[in-house]
N, C-alpha and C positions, 0 to 999 in steps of 0.2 A: 516613504520609509515607515516601517511598522512602529507604532507607539508602544512604550513599555506599559505593562498592566500592573496594577496593584494586586498582589496575591495574598489572600487571607490564610495565614499559616496556623494550623491547629496543632496542639501538642499530641504526642504519642502517649498511650495507645490511642488509635483512631478506630472508628467503626465504619463499615460499609455493608450494604445489603447485597448479597450474591445475586447477580443478574439472572442466574439459571435456576436456582432452587429456592431463592427468597430468604435464605438464612441470614441472620444478622451476625456479622463477623467482626471480631476485634483483632487488630493487627498492629505490629510494631514496624519500625523502619526496616528492620532486618528481614521482614516478610515480603517487602516490596521487590518486584521484578520489573525491569524495564524491557518492553517488547516492541512490537511493530509500531512504527511512526513515533517511537520514543515515549509511548504511553505507559504509565505505571499501572501494574495490576498485581493481584495476589491470587494464589491458588486456593480455592475453597476446599477445606478439608472434608466437607460432607459430600459434595458431588464431584470433586476432583476436576473442576473446570475453572478456567481463568475468569476473573471478574475485575473490571476497572476500578481503581480507587477513587477516581473523580476528584483528585487533589492536584491542582496545577503545580504546586511546589514540588511534587514528586515526579512529574513528567520531565523528560529531557528534550531540549531543543536540539534536533539533529543538525550536524554540520559536516563539512567534508573531513574534519579531523576526528569526529567521534562515531561516524556511521559504521555499523557492523552488519555483515551479511552472514547468516540470514536473520539474526536477532531482531533488527529493526524493520524487517520487511514483512508484509502480509503475504502469506502463501495462498495462492488461489489454485485449488485443485478439488477433485471429487472428495478426497480425504478430509478437506477442511469445509465441506458442505456446498461447494459450487456445483451447479448443474452441468452435466456433460453436454456441451453445445458444439464441440469440435467435430465436424463431419465434412466429408468431401464437398458436398453441395454448398455449404456455407463458405468454405475456403475458396472455392471457384467463384462464387458470387462476389466476394469481397475483392479478389484479385481482378476480376473483370471490371468492377467499378473503379478500382485504383488505376488500372491501365487506361481506361477511358478518360479519367480525370487528367492523367499525365499527357495524353494525346491532345487534349483541349487546352492544357496549361503547360506549354513547353518549358517554361523557366522554373517550374516547381520541382522540388526534389523529394518531398515527404508528403504522403497521403494521410499520415496520421495513424494512430493505433486504434484498433477496434477491440472492445472487450465485451464478451457475452458469456455469462457463466464462467466456465473454466477455459474459455477459448480466447486467445489473444493473437491478433495478426497485425503486421505493419508492413507497408510496402514503400521502398525508397527507389529513387532514380538519381544516381550521382552524375554530376557534370563530367562529360568525357567518356563515360561508360556507355556500352550498348546493350545493357541488361537491366532488368528490374531486380532489386534485392527484396525477396519475400521472406519474412520471418513469421512462423506459425508456432504456437505453443498451446498445449492443453493442460499445462501445469506450470504456473509462473509465479514470480515474486514481484512485489511492487512496494514503493514507499514514497514519501515526500520529504524533501529537504528544503526548509524555508530559506528565502533570500537572506543574505547578510548585507552589511553596508556596501561591500564591494560590488554587489549585484545591482545597485540602483544607479 
């Protein structure tokens, strides 16, 4: 089970250095936005890019009750800076490896997901089916939700 951490709480206004332009920014609680993975950030008024506040008391621990799509998800796409890796040969290579794995491991149902740049692929074989389910995306969202006490 995860141990509780002691969090050092600083009063507002707070300061942070913009990760993109290096500007020192002063912000209040009302400037904080919760984004992907529940991480707190502010919008730099000088370069117009998001920068993390690095204050644990501002972050949100995601749960099944507070998760929001697409707010708490990381969007992987060319538009967000991911390299375009989704092509026919890569897809066929991964499918080939997955099916070979299933042929050698008859009881397995999931070959797992593969991510490279903006490319995501997953292959499943469900009990009783006579097909492989292949999911391919070149623009996807992902996040993490930490275990709660019921998960241990």
